[in-house]
C-alpha positions in Angstrom: 16.0 6.6 -7.7 18.9 5.2 -8.9 19.1 1.4 -9.2 15.1 0.8 -9.1 13.0 -0.9 -11.1 11.2 0.7 -13.6 7.6 -0.4 -15.4 5.7 0.7 -18.1 1.9 0.8 -17.5 1.0 -2.7 -18.6 3.9 -4.1 -16.8 2.8 -2.7 -13.3 -0.5 -3.6 -14.3 0.2 -7.1 -14.6 2.6 -7.0 -11.3 -0.5 -5.5 -9.7 -3.3 -7.6 -11.0 -5.0 -4.6 -12.0 -6.2 -3.5 -15.7 -4.2 -1.0 -17.2 -6.9 1.4 -18.0 -7.3 1.3 -14.4 -4.3 2.2 -13.7 -3.9 5.1 -16.1 -7.5 6.6 -15.2 -8.1 5.8 -11.4 -4.3 5.3 -9.8 -2.2 7.9 -11.6 -3.0 11.3 -9.7 -4.5 10.2 -7.5 -3.2 7.7 -5.5 0.3 7.8 -7.4 2.2 10.6 -7.5 4.4 12.0 -10.5 8.2 12.8 -9.1 7.6 9.8 -6.4 5.7 6.9 -8.0 5.9 7.9 -11.6 7.9 10.1 -14.0 8.4 11.3 -18.0 11.8 10.3 -18.9 13.6 13.0 -20.7 10.1 15.3 -20.8 7.9 13.5 -22.9 5.1 11.4 -22.9 5.7 8.1 -21.5 5.3 7.3 -18.3 7.5 5.1 -16.0 7.1 3.9 -12.5 9.1 3.6 -9.8 8.0 0.0 -8.3 10.1 0.8 -5.3 8.4 4.0 -4.1 4.8 2.1 -5.0 5.2 -1.0 -3.3 6.6 1.0 0.0 3.4 3.0 0.0 1.6 -0.2 -0.6 2.5 -1.9 2.5 2.9 1.1 4.9 0.3 1.0 7.6 -0.1 -3.2 6.3 0.5 -4.8 10.1 -1.1 -1.8 11.6 -4.3 -2.2 13.0 -5.4 -5.6 12.0 -8.6 -5.9 14.0 -11.9 -7.9 12.3 -15.4 -5.9 12.1 -18.1 -7.3 13.8 -22.1 -7.0 13.0 -23.0 -5.2 15.8 -20.2 -1.9 15.1 -17.6 -3.3 17.4 -14.5 -4.9 16.7 -12.1 -7.8 17.5 -8.3 -7.2 17.9 -7.4 -11.0 16.8 
């Protein structure tokens, strides 16, 4: 994690274009994992997010399985 970009909840929310409350209540501890995506410096209450880890997981599988769903349940691999 050395040399990573650390962000507050508000900064992460702005970068992801989500509301900060959504990040705190929905993403933290369900999608974002403590020790990987965020940590509490000096064991305190404040949370800092690790942008590189979040970006890596967001883009994981982004180029795989690209298809367009069709109305009758099939898919178009376009």
